[in-house]
TINURO-254275 format. One record per residue (C-alpha): residue number from 1; residue in three letters; x, y, z. Coordinates in nm, 3 decimals, padded with zeros to 5 digits, m for minus. Example, Ala and Ser with C-alpha at 12.3 -4.5 7.8 and 13.67 -1.06 7.14 Angstrom:
# TINURO-254275
<atom resi="1" resn="ALA" u="01.230" v="m00.450" w="00.780"/>
<atom resi="2" resn="SER" u="01.367" v="m00.106" w="00.714"/>
# end
This chain:
# TINURO-254275
<atom resi="1" resn="MET" u="08.156" v="12.556" w="12.992"/>
<atom resi="2" resn="SER" u="08.346" v="12.812" w="13.196"/>
<atom resi="3" resn="LEU" u="08.718" v="12.866" w="13.145"/>
<atom resi="4" resn="LEU" u="08.904" v="13.012" w="13.443"/>
<atom resi="5" resn="MET" u="09.209" v="13.184" w="13.296"/>
<atom resi="6" resn="HIS" u="09.353" v="13.367" w="13.596"/>
<atom resi="7" resn="THR" u="09.297" v="13.415" w="13.968"/>
<atom resi="8" resn="LEU" u="09.444" v="13.715" w="14.149"/>
<atom resi="9" resn="HIS" u="09.425" v="13.800" w="14.518"/>
<atom resi="10" resn="VAL" u="09.370" v="14.136" w="14.681"/>
<atom resi="11" resn="ASP" u="09.572" v="14.100" w="15.000"/>
<atom resi="12" resn="LEU" u="09.395" v="14.285" w="15.282"/>
<atom resi="13" resn="GLN" u="09.445" v="14.038" w="15.567"/>
<atom resi="14" resn="GLU" u="09.102" v="13.934" w="15.698"/>
<atom resi="15" resn="ARG" u="08.934" v="14.129" w="15.415"/>
<atom resi="16" resn="SER" u="09.135" v="13.961" w="15.138"/>
<atom resi="17" resn="TYR" u="08.947" v="13.824" w="14.840"/>
<atom resi="18" resn="PRO" u="09.002" v="13.666" w="14.498"/>
<atom resi="19" resn="VAL" u="08.954" v="13.818" w="14.155"/>
<atom resi="20" resn="TYR" u="08.858" v="13.555" w="13.896"/>
<atom resi="21" resn="ILE" u="08.908" v="13.624" w="13.526"/>
<atom resi="22" resn="GLY" u="08.776" v="13.389" w="13.260"/>
<atom resi="23" resn="ARG" u="08.511" v="13.297" w="13.008"/>
<atom resi="24" resn="ASP" u="08.149" v="13.218" w="13.107"/>
<atom resi="25" resn="LEU" u="08.226" v="13.256" w="13.477"/>
<atom resi="26" resn="LEU" u="07.890" v="13.410" w="13.564"/>
<atom resi="27" resn="SER" u="07.734" v="13.078" w="13.458"/>
<atom resi="28" resn="ASP" u="07.960" v="12.869" w="13.687"/>
<atom resi="29" resn="PRO" u="07.756" v="12.743" w="13.986"/>
<atom resi="30" resn="GLN" u="08.055" v="12.601" w="14.173"/>
<atom resi="31" resn="LEU" u="08.250" v="12.924" w="14.153"/>
<atom resi="32" resn="LEU" u="07.956" v="13.135" w="14.269"/>
<atom resi="33" resn="ALA" u="07.869" v="12.893" w="14.551"/>
<atom resi="34" resn="ARG" u="08.208" v="12.957" w="14.712"/>
<atom resi="35" resn="HIS" u="08.112" v="13.316" w="14.780"/>
<atom resi="36" resn="VAL" u="07.731" v="13.319" w="14.804"/>
<atom resi="37" resn="SER" u="07.674" v="13.084" w="15.094"/>
<atom resi="38" resn="GLY" u="07.345" v="13.208" w="15.239"/>
<atom resi="39" resn="ALA" u="06.994" v="13.124" w="15.128"/>
<atom resi="40" resn="GLN" u="06.903" v="13.483" w="15.049"/>
<atom resi="41" resn="VAL" u="07.036" v="13.685" w="14.754"/>
<atom resi="42" resn="VAL" u="06.972" v="14.034" w="14.621"/>
<atom resi="43" resn="ILE" u="07.084" v="14.082" w="14.260"/>
<atom resi="44" resn="VAL" u="07.117" v="14.445" w="14.158"/>
<atom resi="45" resn="SER" u="07.143" v="14.516" w="13.785"/>
<atom resi="46" resn="ASN" u="07.008" v="14.767" w="13.534"/>
<atom resi="47" resn="VAL" u="06.765" v="14.772" w="13.244"/>
<atom resi="48" resn="THR" u="07.043" v="14.719" w="12.990"/>
<atom resi="49" resn="VAL" u="07.240" v="14.437" w="13.153"/>
<atom resi="50" resn="ALA" u="06.962" v="14.240" w="13.320"/>
<atom resi="51" resn="PRO" u="06.801" v="14.116" w="12.994"/>
<atom resi="52" resn="LEU" u="07.141" v="13.989" w="12.880"/>
<atom resi="53" resn="TYR" u="07.269" v="13.811" w="13.189"/>
<atom resi="54" resn="MET" u="07.016" v="13.794" w="13.474"/>
<atom resi="55" resn="ASP" u="06.865" v="13.455" w="13.381"/>
<atom resi="56" resn="ARG" u="07.210" v="13.303" w="13.341"/>
<atom resi="57" resn="LEU" u="07.326" v="13.430" w="13.679"/>
<atom resi="58" resn="ARG" u="07.008" v="13.320" w="13.856"/>
<atom resi="59" resn="ALA" u="07.043" v="12.972" w="13.712"/>
<atom resi="60" resn="ALA" u="07.402" v="12.951" w="13.831"/>
<atom resi="61" resn="LEU" u="07.307" v="13.065" w="14.181"/>
<atom resi="62" resn="GLY" u="07.064" v="12.772" w="14.207"/>
<atom resi="63" resn="GLU" u="06.767" v="12.737" w="14.439"/>
<atom resi="64" resn="ARG" u="06.755" v="12.990" w="14.723"/>
<atom resi="65" resn="SER" u="06.484" v="13.059" w="14.975"/>
<atom resi="66" resn="ARG" u="06.465" v="13.423" w="14.870"/>
<atom resi="67" resn="VAL" u="06.600" v="13.597" w="14.559"/>
<atom resi="68" resn="THR" u="06.516" v="13.960" w="14.489"/>
<atom resi="69" resn="GLU" u="06.601" v="14.128" w="14.161"/>
<atom resi="70" resn="VAL" u="06.648" v="14.504" w="14.179"/>
<atom resi="71" resn="ILE" u="06.659" v="14.657" w="13.830"/>
<atom resi="72" resn="LEU" u="06.787" v="15.013" w="13.813"/>
<atom resi="73" resn="PRO" u="06.771" v="15.267" w="13.531"/>
<atom resi="74" resn="ASP" u="07.091" v="15.275" w="13.328"/>
<atom resi="75" resn="GLY" u="07.342" v="15.555" w="13.360"/>
<atom resi="76" resn="GLU" u="07.552" v="15.770" w="13.589"/>
<atom resi="77" resn="ALA" u="07.263" v="16.013" w="13.633"/>
<atom resi="78" resn="HIS" u="07.091" v="15.751" w="13.852"/>
<atom resi="79" resn="LYS" u="07.383" v="15.695" w="14.092"/>
<atom resi="80" resn="THR" u="07.205" v="15.891" w="14.363"/>
<atom resi="81" resn="LEU" u="07.079" v="15.871" w="14.720"/>
<atom resi="82" resn="ASP" u="06.724" v="15.838" w="14.582"/>
<atom resi="83" resn="THR" u="06.822" v="15.527" w="14.386"/>
<atom resi="84" resn="LEU" u="07.000" v="15.388" w="14.692"/>
<atom resi="85" resn="SER" u="06.687" v="15.442" w="14.900"/>
<atom resi="86" resn="GLY" u="06.483" v="15.258" w="14.635"/>
<atom resi="87" resn="ILE" u="06.713" v="14.957" w="14.668"/>
<atom resi="88" resn="PHE" u="06.653" v="14.951" w="15.044"/>
<atom resi="89" resn="ASP" u="06.277" v="14.980" w="14.989"/>
<atom resi="90" resn="GLN" u="06.270" v="14.664" w="14.776"/>
<atom resi="91" resn="VAL" u="06.511" v="14.467" w="14.995"/>
<atom resi="92" resn="MET" u="06.327" v="14.547" w="15.316"/>
<atom resi="93" resn="ALA" u="05.986" v="14.482" w="15.163"/>
<atom resi="94" resn="ALA" u="06.111" v="14.137" w="15.060"/>
<atom resi="95" resn="GLY" u="06.224" v="14.063" w="15.416"/>
<atom resi="96" resn="HIS" u="06.594" v="14.009" w="15.363"/>
<atom resi="97" resn="ASN" u="06.802" v="13.951" w="15.676"/>
<atom resi="98" resn="ARG" u="07.169" v="14.013" w="15.751"/>
<atom resi="99" resn="ASN" u="07.271" v="13.676" w="15.600"/>
<atom resi="100" resn="THR" u="07.174" v="13.810" w="15.257"/>
<atom resi="101" resn="THR" u="07.439" v="13.847" w="14.988"/>
<atom resi="102" resn="PHE" u="07.414" v="14.142" w="14.750"/>
<atom resi="103" resn="VAL" u="07.535" v="14.069" w="14.396"/>
<atom resi="104" resn="ALA" u="07.628" v="14.357" w="14.165"/>
<atom resi="105" resn="LEU" u="07.563" v="14.258" w="13.803"/>
<atom resi="106" resn="GLY" u="07.660" v="14.545" w="13.574"/>
<atom resi="107" resn="GLY" u="07.905" v="14.825" w="13.520"/>
<atom resi="108" resn="GLY" u="08.064" v="15.074" w="13.754"/>
<atom resi="109" resn="VAL" u="07.742" v="15.251" w="13.854"/>
<atom resi="110" resn="VAL" u="07.576" v="14.924" w="13.955"/>
<atom resi="111" resn="GLY" u="07.887" v="14.806" w="14.136"/>
<atom resi="112" resn="ASP" u="07.937" v="15.131" w="14.327"/>
<atom resi="113" resn="ILE" u="07.578" v="15.166" w="14.441"/>
<atom resi="114" resn="THR" u="07.536" v="14.796" w="14.524"/>
<atom resi="115" resn="GLY" u="07.853" v="14.797" w="14.731"/>
<atom resi="116" resn="PHE" u="07.736" v="15.106" w="14.920"/>
<atom resi="117" resn="ALA" u="07.395" v="14.946" w="14.978"/>
<atom resi="118" resn="ALA" u="07.567" v="14.631" w="15.111"/>
<atom resi="119" resn="ALA" u="07.787" v="14.842" w="15.340"/>
<atom resi="120" resn="CYS" u="07.479" v="15.013" w="15.488"/>
<atom resi="121" resn="TYR" u="07.212" v="14.742" w="15.498"/>
<atom resi="122" resn="GLN" u="07.183" v="14.613" w="15.855"/>
<atom resi="123" resn="ARG" u="07.528" v="14.768" w="15.911"/>
<atom resi="124" resn="GLY" u="07.692" v="14.551" w="15.649"/>
<atom resi="125" resn="VAL" u="07.616" v="14.235" w="15.451"/>
<atom resi="126" resn="ASN" u="07.829" v="14.035" w="15.211"/>
<atom resi="127" resn="PHE" u="07.843" v="14.131" w="14.847"/>
<atom resi="128" resn="LEU" u="07.985" v="13.996" w="14.523"/>
<atom resi="129" resn="GLN" u="08.104" v="14.197" w="14.225"/>
<atom resi="130" resn="VAL" u="08.014" v="14.061" w="13.879"/>
<atom resi="131" resn="PRO" u="08.128" v="14.348" w="13.654"/>
<atom resi="132" resn="THR" u="08.012" v="14.344" w="13.293"/>
<atom resi="133" resn="THR" u="08.200" v="14.644" w="13.147"/>
<atom resi="134" resn="LEU" u="08.572" v="14.674" w="13.088"/>
<atom resi="135" resn="LEU" u="08.593" v="14.985" w="13.307"/>
<atom resi="136" resn="ALA" u="08.428" v="14.809" w="13.599"/>
<atom resi="137" resn="GLN" u="08.636" v="14.496" w="13.549"/>
<atom resi="138" resn="VAL" u="08.970" v="14.674" w="13.563"/>
<atom resi="139" resn="ASP" u="08.886" v="14.953" w="13.806"/>
<atom resi="140" resn="SER" u="08.572" v="15.008" w="14.011"/>
<atom resi="141" resn="SER" u="08.502" v="14.643" w="14.103"/>
<atom resi="142" resn="VAL" u="08.843" v="14.600" w="14.269"/>
<atom resi="143" resn="GLY" u="08.945" v="14.790" w="14.579"/>
<atom resi="144" resn="GLY" u="08.631" v="14.844" w="14.781"/>
<atom resi="145" resn="LYS" u="08.540" v="15.202" w="14.692"/>
<atom resi="146" resn="THR" u="08.161" v="15.238" w="14.698"/>
<atom resi="147" resn="ALA" u="07.963" v="15.559" w="14.662"/>
<atom resi="148" resn="VAL" u="07.685" v="15.765" w="14.511"/>
<atom resi="149" resn="ASN" u="07.712" v="16.108" w="14.349"/>
<atom resi="150" resn="HIS" u="07.591" v="16.442" w="14.478"/>
<atom resi="151" resn="PRO" u="07.499" v="16.740" w="14.257"/>
<atom resi="152" resn="LEU" u="07.803" v="16.925" w="14.397"/>
<atom resi="153" resn="GLY" u="08.054" v="16.644" w="14.347"/>
<atom resi="154" resn="LYS" u="08.111" v="16.292" w="14.219"/>
<atom resi="155" resn="ASN" u="08.140" v="16.001" w="14.465"/>
<atom resi="156" resn="MET" u="08.118" v="16.234" w="14.764"/>
<atom resi="157" resn="ILE" u="07.896" v="16.002" w="14.972"/>
<atom resi="158" resn="GLY" u="08.020" v="15.647" w="15.019"/>
<atom resi="159" resn="ALA" u="08.229" v="15.396" w="15.210"/>
<atom resi="160" resn="PHE" u="08.528" v="15.168" w="15.177"/>
<atom resi="161" resn="TYR" u="08.370" v="14.821" w="15.171"/>
<atom resi="162" resn="GLN" u="08.536" v="14.517" w="15.018"/>
<atom resi="163" resn="PRO" u="08.350" v="14.244" w="14.825"/>
<atom resi="164" resn="GLN" u="08.375" v="13.871" w="14.896"/>
<atom resi="165" resn="ALA" u="08.507" v="13.820" w="14.543"/>
<atom resi="166" resn="VAL" u="08.516" v="13.971" w="14.197"/>
<atom resi="167" resn="VAL" u="08.398" v="13.748" w="13.911"/>
<atom resi="168" resn="ILE" u="08.509" v="13.884" w="13.573"/>
<atom resi="169" resn="ASP" u="08.343" v="13.709" w="13.281"/>
<atom resi="170" resn="THR" u="08.532" v="13.818" w="12.970"/>
<atom resi="171" resn="ASN" u="08.243" v="13.709" w="12.747"/>
<atom resi="172" resn="THR" u="08.040" v="14.009" w="12.864"/>
<atom resi="173" resn="LEU" u="08.274" v="14.236" w="12.669"/>
<atom resi="174" resn="GLN" u="08.141" v="14.096" w="12.342"/>
<atom resi="175" resn="THR" u="07.808" v="14.276" w="12.397"/>
<atom resi="176" resn="LEU" u="07.969" v="14.600" w="12.518"/>
<atom resi="177" resn="PRO" u="07.908" v="14.907" w="12.298"/>
<atom resi="178" resn="ARG" u="08.224" v="15.042" w="12.134"/>
<atom resi="179" resn="ARG" u="08.204" v="15.366" w="12.333"/>
<atom resi="180" resn="GLU" u="08.194" v="15.172" w="12.662"/>
<atom resi="181" resn="LEU" u="08.490" v="14.959" w="12.554"/>
<atom resi="182" resn="ALA" u="08.690" v="15.273" w="12.483"/>
<atom resi="183" resn="ALA" u="08.597" v="15.418" w="12.822"/>
<atom resi="184" resn="GLY" u="08.736" v="15.107" w="12.988"/>
<atom resi="185" resn="LEU" u="09.057" v="15.130" w="12.789"/>
<atom resi="186" resn="ALA" u="09.121" v="15.471" w="12.946"/>
<atom resi="187" resn="GLU" u="09.154" v="15.308" w="13.288"/>
<atom resi="188" resn="VAL" u="09.368" v="15.029" w="13.140"/>
<atom resi="189" resn="ILE" u="09.607" v="15.288" w="12.994"/>
<atom resi="190" resn="LYS" u="09.617" v="15.459" w="13.334"/>
<atom resi="191" resn="TYR" u="09.782" v="15.160" w="13.500"/>
<atom resi="192" resn="GLY" u="10.066" v="15.165" w="13.250"/>
<atom resi="193" resn="LEU" u="10.118" v="15.536" w="13.301"/>
<atom resi="194" resn="ILE" u="10.127" v="15.532" w="13.680"/>
<atom resi="195" resn="CYS" u="10.321" v="15.218" w="13.767"/>
<atom resi="196" resn="ASP" u="10.392" v="14.979" w="13.478"/>
<atom resi="197" resn="GLU" u="10.583" v="15.118" w="13.181"/>
<atom resi="198" resn="PRO" u="10.625" v="14.773" w="13.014"/>
<atom resi="199" resn="PHE" u="10.246" v="14.736" w="13.022"/>
<atom resi="200" resn="TYR" u="10.208" v="15.082" w="12.867"/>
<atom resi="201" resn="ARG" u="10.445" v="14.987" w="12.584"/>
<atom resi="202" resn="TRP" u="10.250" v="14.662" w="12.538"/>
<atom resi="203" resn="LEU" u="09.928" v="14.863" w="12.506"/>
<atom resi="204" resn="GLN" u="10.084" v="15.082" w="12.237"/>
<atom resi="205" resn="GLU" u="10.155" v="14.766" w="12.037"/>
<atom resi="206" resn="GLN" u="09.839" v="14.569" w="12.115"/>
<atom resi="207" resn="MET" u="09.567" v="14.835" w="12.089"/>
<atom resi="208" resn="PRO" u="09.437" v="14.698" w="11.755"/>
<atom resi="209" resn="ARG" u="09.387" v="14.352" w="11.914"/>
<atom resi="210" resn="LEU" u="09.206" v="14.504" w="12.210"/>
<atom resi="211" resn="LEU" u="08.978" v="14.705" w="11.985"/>
<atom resi="212" resn="ALA" u="08.907" v="14.386" w="11.787"/>
<atom resi="213" resn="ARG" u="08.811" v="14.223" w="12.122"/>
<atom resi="214" resn="GLU" u="09.054" v="13.937" w="12.086"/>
<atom resi="215" resn="GLU" u="08.995" v="13.721" w="12.391"/>
<atom resi="216" resn="ALA" u="09.359" v="13.657" w="12.482"/>
<atom resi="217" resn="ALA" u="09.454" v="14.025" w="12.454"/>
<atom resi="218" resn="LEU" u="09.157" v="14.139" w="12.662"/>
<atom resi="219" resn="ALA" u="09.225" v="13.878" w="12.930"/>
<atom resi="220" resn="GLU" u="09.588" v="13.986" w="12.957"/>
<atom resi="221" resn="ALA" u="09.496" v="14.354" w="12.975"/>
<atom resi="222" resn="ILE" u="09.240" v="14.283" w="13.247"/>
<atom resi="223" resn="GLU" u="09.480" v="14.065" w="13.446"/>
<atom resi="224" resn="ARG" u="09.766" v="14.315" w="13.433"/>
<atom resi="225" resn="SER" u="09.536" v="14.604" w="13.522"/>
<atom resi="226" resn="CYS" u="09.381" v="14.420" w="13.817"/>
<atom resi="227" resn="ALA" u="09.722" v="14.301" w="13.937"/>
<atom resi="228" resn="ASN" u="09.847" v="14.659" w="13.941"/>
<atom resi="229" resn="LYS" u="09.541" v="14.783" w="14.124"/>
<atom resi="230" resn="ALA" u="09.549" v="14.497" w="14.375"/>
<atom resi="231" resn="ARG" u="09.911" v="14.574" w="14.457"/>
<atom resi="232" resn="VAL" u="09.837" v="14.943" w="14.519"/>
<atom resi="233" resn="VAL" u="09.520" v="14.874" w="14.722"/>
<atom resi="234" resn="ALA" u="09.700" v="14.615" w="14.937"/>
<atom resi="235" resn="ALA" u="09.960" v="14.878" w="15.027"/>
<atom resi="236" resn="ASP" u="09.707" v="15.154" w="15.101"/>
<atom resi="237" resn="GLU" u="09.345" v="15.040" w="15.134"/>
<atom resi="238" resn="ARG" u="09.196" v="15.374" w="15.245"/>
<atom resi="239" resn="GLU" u="09.397" v="15.611" w="15.028"/>
<atom resi="240" resn="ALA" u="09.620" v="15.757" w="15.298"/>
<atom resi="241" resn="GLY" u="09.906" v="15.790" w="15.051"/>
<atom resi="242" resn="LEU" u="10.007" v="15.559" w="14.766"/>
<atom resi="243" resn="ARG" u="09.655" v="15.468" w="14.652"/>
<atom resi="244" resn="ALA" u="09.603" v="15.828" w="14.541"/>
<atom resi="245" resn="ILE" u="09.813" v="15.753" w="14.232"/>
<atom resi="246" resn="LEU" u="09.513" v="15.559" w="14.099"/>
<atom resi="247" resn="ASN" u="09.346" v="15.898" w="14.057"/>
<atom resi="248" resn="LEU" u="09.564" v="16.008" w="13.765"/>
<atom resi="249" resn="GLY" u="09.339" v="16.231" w="13.554"/>
<atom resi="250" resn="HIS" u="09.043" v="16.187" w="13.786"/>
<atom resi="251" resn="THR" u="09.039" v="16.532" w="13.945"/>
<atom resi="252" resn="PHE" u="09.017" v="16.693" w="13.600"/>
<atom resi="253" resn="GLY" u="08.780" v="16.418" w="13.487"/>
<atom resi="254" resn="HIS" u="08.540" v="16.448" w="13.778"/>
<atom resi="255" resn="ALA" u="08.518" v="16.821" w="13.713"/>
<atom resi="256" resn="ILE" u="08.414" v="16.748" w="13.354"/>
<atom resi="257" resn="GLU" u="08.151" v="16.494" w="13.464"/>
<atom resi="258" resn="THR" u="08.005" v="16.730" w="13.724"/>
<atom resi="259" resn="ALA" u="08.000" v="17.032" w="13.492"/>
<atom resi="260" resn="GLN" u="07.846" v="16.846" w="13.200"/>
<atom resi="261" resn="GLY" u="07.590" v="16.656" w="13.405"/>
<atom resi="262" resn="TYR" u="07.649" v="16.299" w="13.516"/>
<atom resi="263" resn="GLY" u="07.626" v="16.058" w="13.225"/>
<atom resi="264" resn="GLN" u="07.681" v="16.306" w="12.943"/>
<atom resi="265" resn="TRP" u="08.048" v="16.208" w="12.938"/>
<atom resi="266" resn="LEU" u="08.137" v="15.852" w="13.032"/>
<atom resi="267" resn="HIS" u="08.376" v="15.829" w="13.326"/>
<atom resi="268" resn="GLY" u="08.653" v="15.684" w="13.112"/>
<atom resi="269" resn="GLU" u="08.614" v="15.958" w="12.853"/>
<atom resi="270" resn="ALA" u="08.653" v="16.227" w="13.118"/>
<atom resi="271" resn="VAL" u="08.950" v="16.045" w="13.271"/>
<atom resi="272" resn="ALA" u="09.118" v="16.022" w="12.929"/>
<atom resi="273" resn="VAL" u="09.109" v="16.400" w="12.894"/>
<atom resi="274" resn="GLY" u="09.218" v="16.436" w="13.254"/>
<atom resi="275" resn="MET" u="09.518" v="16.208" w="13.205"/>
<atom resi="276" resn="LEU" u="09.627" v="16.404" w="12.902"/>
<atom resi="277" resn="LEU" u="09.597" v="16.730" w="13.097"/>
<atom resi="278" resn="ALA" u="09.800" v="16.579" w="13.381"/>
<atom resi="279" resn="ALA" u="10.064" v="16.464" w="13.133"/>
<atom resi="280" resn="GLU" u="10.076" v="16.810" w="12.975"/>
<atom resi="281" resn="LEU" u="10.116" v="16.969" w="13.319"/>
<atom resi="282" resn="SER" u="10.392" v="16.719" w="13.395"/>
<atom resi="283" resn="ALA" u="10.571" v="16.818" w="13.075"/>
<atom resi="284" resn="ARG" u="10.534" v="17.189" w="13.154"/>
<atom resi="285" resn="ARG" u="10.706" v="17.118" w="13.485"/>
<atom resi="286" resn="GLY" u="10.991" v="16.939" w="13.312"/>
<atom resi="287" resn="LEU" u="10.896" v="16.596" w="13.447"/>
<atom resi="288" resn="LEU" u="10.790" v="16.429" w="13.123"/>
<atom resi="289" resn="PRO" u="10.924" v="16.466" w="12.769"/>
<atom resi="290" resn="ALA" u="10.683" v="16.649" w="12.538"/>
<atom resi="291" resn="ALA" u="10.711" v="16.360" w="12.292"/>
<atom resi="292" resn="GLU" u="10.548" v="16.130" w="12.548"/>
<atom resi="293" resn="VAL" u="10.252" v="16.365" w="12.577"/>
<atom resi="294" resn="THR" u="10.212" v="16.348" w="12.199"/>
<atom resi="295" resn="ALA" u="10.237" v="15.968" w="12.207"/>
<atom resi="296" resn="LEU" u="09.974" v="15.948" w="12.481"/>
<atom resi="297" resn="ARG" u="09.739" v="16.170" w="12.281"/>
<atom resi="298" resn="GLU" u="09.781" v="15.939" w="11.981"/>
<atom resi="299" resn="LEU" u="09.716" v="15.627" w="12.191"/>
<atom resi="300" resn="LEU" u="09.399" v="15.775" w="12.340"/>
<atom resi="301" resn="GLN" u="09.277" v="15.876" w="11.996"/>
<atom resi="302" resn="GLU" u="09.349" v="15.528" w="11.861"/>
<atom resi="303" resn="ALA" u="09.140" v="15.385" w="12.145"/>
<atom resi="304" resn="GLY" u="08.850" v="15.609" w="12.040"/>
<atom resi="305" resn="LEU" u="08.871" v="15.848" w="12.333"/>
<atom resi="306" resn="PRO" u="08.838" v="16.229" w="12.346"/>
<atom resi="307" resn="VAL" u="09.157" v="16.430" w="12.397"/>
<atom resi="308" resn="ALA" u="09.015" v="16.778" w="12.464"/>
<atom resi="309" resn="PRO" u="08.780" v="16.911" w="12.733"/>
<atom resi="310" resn="PRO" u="08.424" v="17.013" w="12.645"/>
<atom resi="311" resn="GLY" u="08.433" v="17.328" w="12.432"/>
<atom resi="312" resn="ASP" u="08.192" v="17.511" w="12.659"/>
<atom resi="313" resn="MET" u="08.386" v="17.443" w="12.981"/>
<atom resi="314" resn="THR" u="08.595" v="17.732" w="13.109"/>
<atom resi="315" resn="ALA" u="08.915" v="17.726" w="13.311"/>
<atom resi="316" resn="GLY" u="08.719" v="17.896" w="13.589"/>
<atom resi="317" resn="GLN" u="08.472" v="17.607" w="13.602"/>
<atom resi="318" resn="PHE" u="08.756" v="17.356" w="13.620"/>
<atom resi="319" resn="ILE" u="08.926" v="17.543" w="13.903"/>
<atom resi="320" resn="GLU" u="08.604" v="17.585" w="14.103"/>
<atom resi="321" resn="LEU" u="08.498" v="17.221" w="14.071"/>
<atom resi="322" resn="MET" u="08.848" v="17.084" w="14.131"/>
<atom resi="323" resn="GLY" u="08.852" v="17.288" w="14.452"/>
<atom resi="324" resn="ARG" u="08.562" v="17.075" w="14.582"/>
<atom resi="325" resn="ASP" u="08.738" v="16.747" w="14.506"/>
<atom resi="326" resn="LYS" u="08.773" v="16.483" w="14.780"/>
<atom resi="327" resn="LYS" u="09.150" v="16.503" w="14.736"/>
<atom resi="328" resn="VAL" u="09.165" v="16.864" w="14.857"/>
<atom resi="329" resn="VAL" u="09.341" v="16.861" w="15.196"/>
<atom resi="330" resn="ASP" u="09.348" v="17.172" w="15.417"/>
<atom resi="331" resn="GLY" u="09.262" v="17.387" w="15.118"/>
<atom resi="332" resn="ARG" u="09.543" v="17.247" w="14.902"/>
<atom resi="333" resn="LEU" u="09.458" v="17.062" w="14.582"/>
<atom resi="334" resn="ARG" u="09.647" v="16.735" w="14.543"/>
<atom resi="335" resn="LEU" u="09.708" v="16.627" w="14.184"/>
<atom resi="336" resn="VAL" u="09.864" v="16.313" w="14.043"/>
<atom resi="337" resn="LEU" u="10.131" v="16.389" w="13.783"/>
<atom resi="338" resn="LEU" u="10.388" v="16.177" w="13.601"/>
<atom resi="339" resn="ALA" u="10.750" v="16.191" w="13.712"/>
<atom resi="340" resn="ALA" u="10.818" v="15.955" w="13.421"/>
<atom resi="341" resn="LEU" u="10.631" v="15.692" w="13.225"/>
<atom resi="342" resn="GLY" u="10.533" v="15.427" w="13.476"/>
<atom resi="343" resn="GLU" u="10.604" v="15.653" w="13.772"/>
<atom resi="344" resn="ALA" u="10.332" v="15.871" w="13.922"/>
<atom resi="345" resn="CYS" u="10.387" v="16.142" w="14.181"/>
<atom resi="346" resn="ILE" u="10.151" v="16.342" w="14.400"/>
<atom resi="347" resn="VAL" u="10.189" v="16.720" w="14.421"/>
<atom resi="348" resn="ASP" u="10.005" v="16.980" w="14.626"/>
<atom resi="349" resn="ASP" u="10.159" v="17.300" w="14.495"/>
<atom resi="350" resn="VAL" u="09.959" v="17.355" w="14.175"/>
<atom resi="351" resn="GLY" u="09.801" v="17.697" w="14.205"/>
<atom resi="352" resn="PRO" u="09.517" v="17.866" w="14.014"/>
<atom resi="353" resn="GLU" u="09.759" v="18.054" w="13.788"/>
<atom resi="354" resn="GLU" u="09.924" v="17.731" w="13.671"/>
<atom resi="355" resn="LEU" u="09.586" v="17.570" w="13.611"/>
<atom resi="356" resn="GLN" u="09.465" v="17.878" w="13.425"/>
<atom resi="357" resn="ALA" u="09.767" v="17.861" w="13.195"/>
<atom resi="358" resn="LEU" u="09.707" v="17.490" w="13.132"/>
<atom resi="359" resn="LEU" u="09.332" v="17.514" w="13.077"/>
<atom resi="360" resn="GLY" u="09.296" v="17.860" w="12.931"/>
# end
């Protein structure tokens, strides 16, 4: 029996949609029927998640005239244009029309590539996010960013394309590897740092419960994270200004992921190091007390996250790769720093010398 704990709304006028959070929701036929109205469905998953949840989701979707399962390899290394093309090959071979609904069943890679496929197929079809990792539940499934990676940069090819709904089944976190759970906690911590100091303080107190996967604690962390993201996305859907604060640590983190090879570091692991570097830079600029940088390092370590960049990565590599980031505008690198706990700020005056001193 499903248990709907919370429903949030991402307010984007005609593109608004609900975010459902609860137990056993991917097995709830009535909930899914609200957002998968056509007779044709494409379910995109991967080789790790599909054996766990595909049969349950198919049963909940009920009888359809055409259901195609697309099973991808697992991992960030496969978030590519070649994989995207393979999805189109299977969907077109099966004869799906523009009334098809794409359903993303998996983590952030599956959600990103499925959303991009839905945005492109016949110039746009409906899609549903069913995220099964903590990172996807609190971050990538909400907000409509879809993309694939390129060897020269992460998420460089994509589109803003909103889902019909996000269905977060908290039970999926019970099968999540510990490393993946920690990666998701990095994004959870981010929301406290950028716009919700009380939530950050709550996380400092409740981290043991989250690591123990206590249902009530996880549900609250997911709800508060999604509520924060929904509020920011509603104010700035296409990242013209405010939404950029969601990228705290990401410019450093994307450089790590690109340099190391996609999938060697999990996204949340790279973001954790990036957030700590951003906090350290904030402290060096007199924006944040040094004691808060120490406290953040301790919280990340408690969550099981790395707190130092890869040992073989040079400051020069960071600076080169950060210079290719999507957030570079007119040759100026924009970074998200912390004006205070719970208050992010965007700066565009960080030069190579300052980065060299931070990273060297």
